[in-house]
N, C-alpha and C positions, 0 to 999 in steps of 0.2 A: 259462189265462188267458182269461176270458170280455170280449166286447167291453164298454168303459167305457159304452157309449151305444148302443142298439141304432138300425141303420138304419131301421128299420120306422116310426121316429118322424118322419121328415120325407119318409117314402115318398110319392110323387105318387097323387092319387086315381085310382082303376081308372078307364081311358079318357081320362084328361085329357092323356097324352102323346100328339102325333101320330105318326102311323105314315108318316112320311117323312124324308128326309134333313136333317139338322141338327148343330149343335154344343152341347155340354151343359157346364156349369160346376159344380164341387162347392165350397161356402164351409165355412168352419170356423165355429165359434161368433162370431168377431169380423168376419165379413163379407169376410174374404180368400178368394181363389180359392185352391184348394188342387190343384186337377186340371182339365185341359181335355181334352175327347175330342170326337171325330167319330162320325157313325154314319150307315148309309144309313138304317138305321129307328131313330129316337129311342126307339119304344115297345119295340121288342124288346132294345136295347143297355140301356136304364134299367131296363127289368124283370129284365133279368140279374143286377144287381147285388143286388136285394131277395129273387130266389127263394130261395136257400138259403146263407145266410151260412157256414155251415160248410165247404161245398164250394169256397168262394171262396180263391185262393191268399192266403197269408198278408200281402205286401204290399199286397192290394187290401182286404183286411179292415183293415189299418190306416189306410188312407185313409178307408174309410166310416166308422171310429170316430171318426176326427179330423173329418169333415164334421158340419155341422149342418143343410145344406139342399143342393137341386141346382135349377138354373134351365138353361134352352136356348133357342136360338134356331133357328127353322126357315129354310132355304135351298132354293132351287131344284134345284141339281144338286151332284155327289159334288165337283166341282172349287170351288164355292163353299165348301162344307164345309171342304175343304183351305185355301184362302185365309183363311177365319175363324177356323179353328183356329190356324194359325201367328200370327196377329196376336194373337190373346188369349194366346197361350203368351208371346210376345214383351212383348206389356203387363203382363201379371200375373205373369209369372215364377213358375209354379205349383211348389210342391216336390216333389209326386209325379208330375211329368213329367219324361221324359228329356231332358237337356240336353247338349249336346256341347260340350266345350273343347278349345282346341288344347293339346295336350301340350308346345309350346314355341313361342317367337313366331319365325316363319318371316320372313326378309327378302325382300323383292319389289324388282324392278327398276321403277322408277317414272320417268315421263316426265311432266313438270308441263306438259300441254298447256295448260294455263288461263292459264299466265302470257304476256307477251308476248315473251318470249325464253325456250321450254321448256328445262328442265334434267334431266339424267339424272342420277339418284342411287339411292342404296340407302335403303329406306324398311320401317319395321316399324308394328305397331300398325293403327290404325284407317284405312280408306280415306278419300282425301279427294276432294271434288268435282273435275272437271275433270282427273283425273290418269289416265294409263293405266299400267296394272301389269302386271308380266310374271313369271311364276313361280307360286308361291313357289320358293325354292331352298333346299337344305340348308343353304349356309354362304355367308355375305357374301363370302367372298373368290372364290366361284365366279362372283358376278355381276362383280366387279371386273375378273377376267381375261376375261370375255365384253366387257364396256365395254372394256376397253383394245384389243382387237383391233378393235370395231368403230368406234372412233374414227377410225381410219386412213380409214374410208372415209365416215362419217357424222360429221364433227366438230363435235357438239353441245355446247354448253356444260355444264360439270359443276359450276362452282364455286359457292359461295354467293351469296346477294342482296350481301353486304357486301362479298366481293372483287369480284363485278361492279360494283358502284357505284364502288367506288375505282379499279379500272382504269380506267374512263370518265373517272373526274376528273383522272388523271395522264397519260391517253393512251398508256397502255403498256400491252400485255397480258401475262398471266402466262405462266408457262413453257410451258403446254400450247399456247398462242397461236404460240410461236416453235417449237414440234416439230411444227407442223400437227396436233394432235390437238385442236385448236378453231379453229373457223372465228373467234373472236374478233369477236363482234358486240359487244363492249362498247368496241370502238375505231371500229367503222364498216367494218371488213372486208367483212361483209355486211350486207345489210338485214334489217328484220324479216321480211320475206318470204321471202326466201332460206333464212333461218334455220330458219324455220318450216316449209318444206319438206324440209330436212334431218331434222329431228325426226320428221317424217311417214314420211319412208323408213326412218328407224332403227324406229320403231314396226310399219312393214310387214314389215320384216325379221324381227323378234322375234315377229310374229304368223304367221310361218310362209310369207309371200311372198319365198322367197328365191331361187327360180330367174332372175328376170327382172333382179335386180343382178347376179348373176354372169354373165349373159349379155352384159348391157349392159357390162361391164368388160372382157368378153373380147372383143367387139367392137370397143371403143374400144382396146384394146391393139393388135390386129390392124391398126387404120388408122395408129395411131401407128409401128407398125414399118412399114408400106409407106411413109409420109412420111417415113422414116429419123429418126424423133424416138424414139431410144432411150432417153433417160433418161425420159422421161415413160412409154413403154411398159414399163419397168422398174419404175416405181412403181406402174403398173396392175397388173403381175403381183404385186408384192408384197402389193397391196389385196385381188386375188383370192384369194391363199394367206391373208391374215388372216381375210376371210369363211369359209373352207373349214374353218379351224382352229375357228373359233366353232361351225360346224355339226357337227364332228368331237366336240366337247363335250356335245350331245345327241343321245344316241343314236337311231339308227333303229330302230323297233320294228315299225312297220305302213307300210303302201304310202303314198305321196304323198297328200296331199288327205285322208287320214283326221284327223278331228277330234273328238276324244272324252274324256271322263273315265272312268278306272277306278278304282272303287270297291271295297274288300275289307274284311271284317271278321275281327276275331278276338275271341272272346269267354271269359268264366267265368261262373259264377253271380252275381258281384257287379260286373264291369266289361265293358267293351267298349272297344277300340281301332280306329278307322277311318283307312284311309291311302287317299289318291286320287293315281293317277298322272294329271297333265294331259297329254296328247297333241295337239299341234297340227301339221298338216302332217306328220304320221306320225313325228313326233319327240317324246321326252319333254322337255318345256318347263319341267315342275317338280311338286314333289311335297309333299304336307302331310299331316300327321296331327291325330287328334283324339281323346280318350279321353271315357269316359263312366261315369257311375255309374249303375247298371239299377235305379233306385228305383221302378220300375212293370216288371211283368210284360211282356217284349215278345219276339215272334219275331224271326230274324233279318230278316224282310221288313219289319216293323213298325219294326226299328232302322233298316233302309235308308230307309224312307218319311220316318221323322223327320229323320235326317240330309239327306235331298236337300232338304226344305223349309227347313231352316235355313241350309244352304249356298247355296242359290239363292233364299233369299227375297227378298232385296234386292239381287241380284247385277246390274250392267249388261248388258244385251242380249247384248253381245259376249262376256261372261264365261259365257254357257250354251252349251254346245257341242251339236252336231247330234246326237251320240249319246252314252248315258250308259251303260257297263257296269256290271254290279251283281252280287252273289254269288247275291241271291235276290230275286225279284220282290216289289215293295209289294203289299200288300192290294188297293189300289185304284190298280193299275198304269196302268191308262188315263187314270184322272184326273189322277194326278202327270205323266204324260207332256204331257197337253193342258195343263197349267197350265206346266208347262216351256216348251212351244210358244209359249204366251201371251208369257211373259217374253222368250224370245229374238225373238218376231216371224216363226218359220219353224217347220216341224217338227223335233220333238226325239223320239229314239225311246229309251225306256228298256228294255234288255234283259239276258239272262243270256248270256253266251259260251259256246258248246257244243264248240266244236273251232277248231284252227287257232291261227294267232298271237295273235289276240283271248285265246283262253282260255289260252295259255302266259303273256301277259302278265299275266293276271287271277291266275295263280299264283304270279308274281313279286310282284305287290302283296301277296297273302295272307300271303307269306312275310314281307314287311316288316310287315305289321298285327301278325303274331305277335311280332316281335322287339321292335316298338313296345311291345306289351303286357307283355312281359317286362321291358324296360327301365323302363316306368313303375311296375312292381309292384316292381322292384328299388330304385328311388329312393324309392319310398312306403316300402318295408321299413326302409332305411337310415336314416329321418329320426328323429332321437333324440326330438322333442316328439311326432310322431305315435305312436312306440312306447309313449312313456308315457301318452299317452291311451288307446291300446289297452286297455294292461293295466289301467289304472283303470276302465275302462267293463266290462272283464270281471268285476273285482272287484266293482262294484256291482250290475252284471246278476246276479251269482250271490251275492250277498249274503256275500263273502270278507272277513275281518278286514283283509287287506292284498293289496296288488297280487300277482298269481302270477307272481313273477320266474322261477320255473322250472315251464315245463309240459311233460308227458311225452303223448304221443299213441301209442295203439294201434291197428292194424288188422290185421285177418285176411284172409290170402288163400289160395285153392285154387281148384281144378278139378273140379266136380262132387263134391267130397269128397276128393279126390286130391291128394297133396303140400302137405298144409295148412301154411302158414307164418304167422309174424306179425311184426309190424315194431313197434319202439319209436322214436320220434324225440324228441329234446329241443330246446325253444326255450329259452333264457335270455335275460331281459331282450328279449325279442320278437326276437332273431335265433336262426337253425338253430345249434347247436353238434353238427356232423356228428360230431367226435369220440368223442362220448357215444351215439350212435346204438348200438341193438342189436337183433338179429334172433333168432328163435327158432323152432325145430322143433317144430311141434305134435305129441306123442308121446301120452298118455294120453287126450284127448278128439278124435282125428282121426276125422273121419267123424261127430261128434255135433252138428255144427252150431257158426254163429259165437259164440252165447252162451257154450256150453261151453269154446271155445277162447279165448274173452276170460277168462273166469274162471280157466283154466289159466296164461295168461300173466301175468295180474296176481299170481296166487298165486306163481309161479315169480320173478319180478322182485323181490317185496317180502319173500319168505322170503330171497333172496341178501342184501337189504340189512339184513335184521335179522341174519342171519348176518356179515355184514361188520362191522356195527356193535359186534356183541359182542364180534368179534376184536381191533377197536383201542381198545375202550372208549367208551361212552355221552358221555363228555365231551372225546373227542378232537375239536377244532375241525377237524383237518384229517387226514381218514382216508388217508393217503398210503400206497401200497404200498411197503413200504422196498427191494423188488428192483427195481421200474423206475423208483420215485421220481415216479410218476403217482398220480392220484386212484384210489382202488379201483374196479372195475367198476360197482357198484351201492351205491356207499356213500351217495350224495347221494339224499335223498329230494324229490320235486318237491312244488310248492305246489298243484300242480292236476294230476290225470289225465284226460285226455279221451281218449273211446273213440269210434271211428266206428260210429254206430248211435244207436238209440233207447231207449226205456223198460228193454227187456229186458236189452241189453247193458249199460246203466248200473246195472241192478240186480246183474248177475253181478259186475261190477268192485266194487262195494261190499260184497258179499257176501265175495268174497275177501278184501278189508283189514279187515273185521270180522272174520274168523276168524282173522286173523294178529294182529289187536289193534291194528291202525295206526289210530288214530283223527284225526291230524293233517293228513290228505290230503284234498283236496277231490276230488269226481267230479263229472264231467259227460259228456254225450254230443252229437255233432252229427249230427244225420240228414242223410242227403245230399238228398233229393227236394226238402223244404222248406227245408234250412237251419235247422231248428230245434235249440234248445239245451236237452237235457233234464237234470233233476237227480233224484238218488234217492228214489223216494217220492211224485213228483210226478206228477198225472193229466193235467196242462197243459203244453206246453212254455214255455220264455222265448223270447219275439221279440223279437230284437234289431233295430233298424231296419236297413234296405238301406245306409244312409250310414255305419254305425257301423263305426269303427276297428277296435272289439273283435271284431265279428263276422268283419271281413276277416282278422284275425290267426288267429282259430279256425278259418275255413275254410283258410287258409295251412297252419296244422299239419297238419290233417286231411289236406290235399291232399298232402304232404310225405311222411305215415306210408303214405297209400295208396302212392305212387309207390316208396317203399321197399320196401313189402311185395311188390309187383308183380314189382319187380325180384328180389328173393329167390325167389320162386314160380317165375319164368320159367326162373333159372339151375337150381334144383332139379328143374325138371320136363325140361331140356334132358339134364342129367346122366341122369336116370333113363330118358329116352329112348335116351340112347347106350348106357347097361348093358342095355337090353332088348335089344339087337341082337344080343348075347352069349348070351342066355337058353337058347336052343333048342340050344346046342352041348354034345354030350354029353361029360361028363369036367370040364367046365369050371365050377367053384364060385365062389363068391362071393370068395374070396381072390386065387384066379387071375384072376379079371375085374378086380379091383382092380391087380393086379401089372401086366395087360398095359396098361389104362388109364393108369396112371402111367408107364409105358415109352415109350408112342405118344403118349400126350396125347389121342387122339381115336379114335373107330371109322372116322373117314375115314382118317387115317393107318395104322392097322390094317390097313385093307382094301387098302392099296399095298404092304405089306410081304411079302417072302419067307418061306418056311418056314424056311431058315436063320435068318432075322433074327427070327423070332417065337421060336424054339428055344433063343435067347440070354435070354429071359426064365425067372427061376427058377421051376421047377416044371412047366415045359411041355415035353414030350416030342415026339417026332418025330409021332407018330399025332395027338396033341391039336393040333400046329402045323398037320397036314394037312387035320384036320378044321375047323378054325379059318379056312383059307383057301379051302376049298371052299365052306364056307357063306357066308363073306362075298362072295364071286366069286359065287355064285349068287343072293345078294340083291342084288348091284349090276347085274345082267342084266336 
């Protein structure tokens, strides 16, 4: 596929691009901004797009063939470039830029400090001016449990505006006012100023300034006990316990006074997931996740940079921590740190933790990011509409007569030509059908390369298909095995065969089908490096958009075939390694080795056996048993 429009047609004149920091915009034929980027040197960056089109990544090629022009703005520093890039991405929402989105709607604990009588409540969605936010939390019930504990000590109103107004009109507070979990400002029990101080103390406690409140209550409890005010002392004791239980719900992970956000990534060629743990006062105060479609080529450091700009771009100063821990430093780490420092109003450090508690916490966040990506892919795969769209996109891209309801994918696995195996995985209606998976030990073409192995496995699979179809009759719509009552192993043909590889592997699969006379099965290949789709006989690949559900499904099918092949290869290799430990023992042939492994299960168990126990195996005499014990004991020392 050659570019529809050469980017050379809008290449700026030589020498017209300034050699200084700046931000550039690519526009399409309608004038819409499709990509925004920044550079230390605009000249070097923009010239790299026009130097050698063929060497560019396919995603970059697609962006350039979509574009019809480029313009730029010169700035003074790299920090200004970051700021302008962020503002343009937000303003123009370019289709080829990385855009993070919440993987779910997280609840926050909000205190409406902008109201005359601040209210504590659970809030989701866009943040409002004049409201203090804490979290986010994984579940709303976690917020309500915390609030219920803290209202004993900080009885701030939690009622809606309508309930508050109605209570004031009738002169009687709600139930919370009667059980001392609200200071009842609605009926004048406390003044507006007193209630605001309670709300401010509530916010201070949630922000991590917990020690002074517990110390104050402990001092008042001792004073009450000394004055023999035992009922008041008991209430203060219960208040202290309530605060301590609220703190216990927030895990202590770092030293007191630690104020940081911990950012971790999990990615595959198409998507990435980001998880953030918010640590304030050494405790995890909240957690949040995002996912992103990788519509542009980006390193982990570049993904981190995009994320930090989008996350903190419009955050309040108090939302920016003193320290941001990341898995990889952004390319412009110093500029990012300076920008965040300006946002916070004091120094912010961006760094990668190398050891200690912070490194351990980073590993925990990374596990959460991997789980988040897996869950996101599972939700995406289980959606019927999405699966239907993916199958139709594949049919359109490969010029198939109908959507490929059954897809089979094949992959070959080996280690330097040894223990060559292949896998076949099956997806029906866009979902894995694991009962139909098959695995093959490559025999005739072992050591001849992946192309020969693909030819062998496709030939074997479809030869079996033709044999089973002929045994039940070509017109039989349900080729069921009468003995098991299940479909025969290879009776159903796929609509589409996918091989892991490029033109050579695709040609081998097509040749195998042609030699068997199978002409109603489409063939394609998916090359790992650039995620290109290859068709038999084509000189150029089919490039599916990075946001394509069809490409996502093909990638998932290919990755599953790779996983299944690797698993089989490892089990075979482990078995051969076990047997090799017995190879040098005189008088021990293949049949006796198999009998020993069958009896003891592994070389490890055999090594712990006595001569008498080994002699119990059929075919093993005294001298052979003694030789086995001597050889394995010597190997273990």
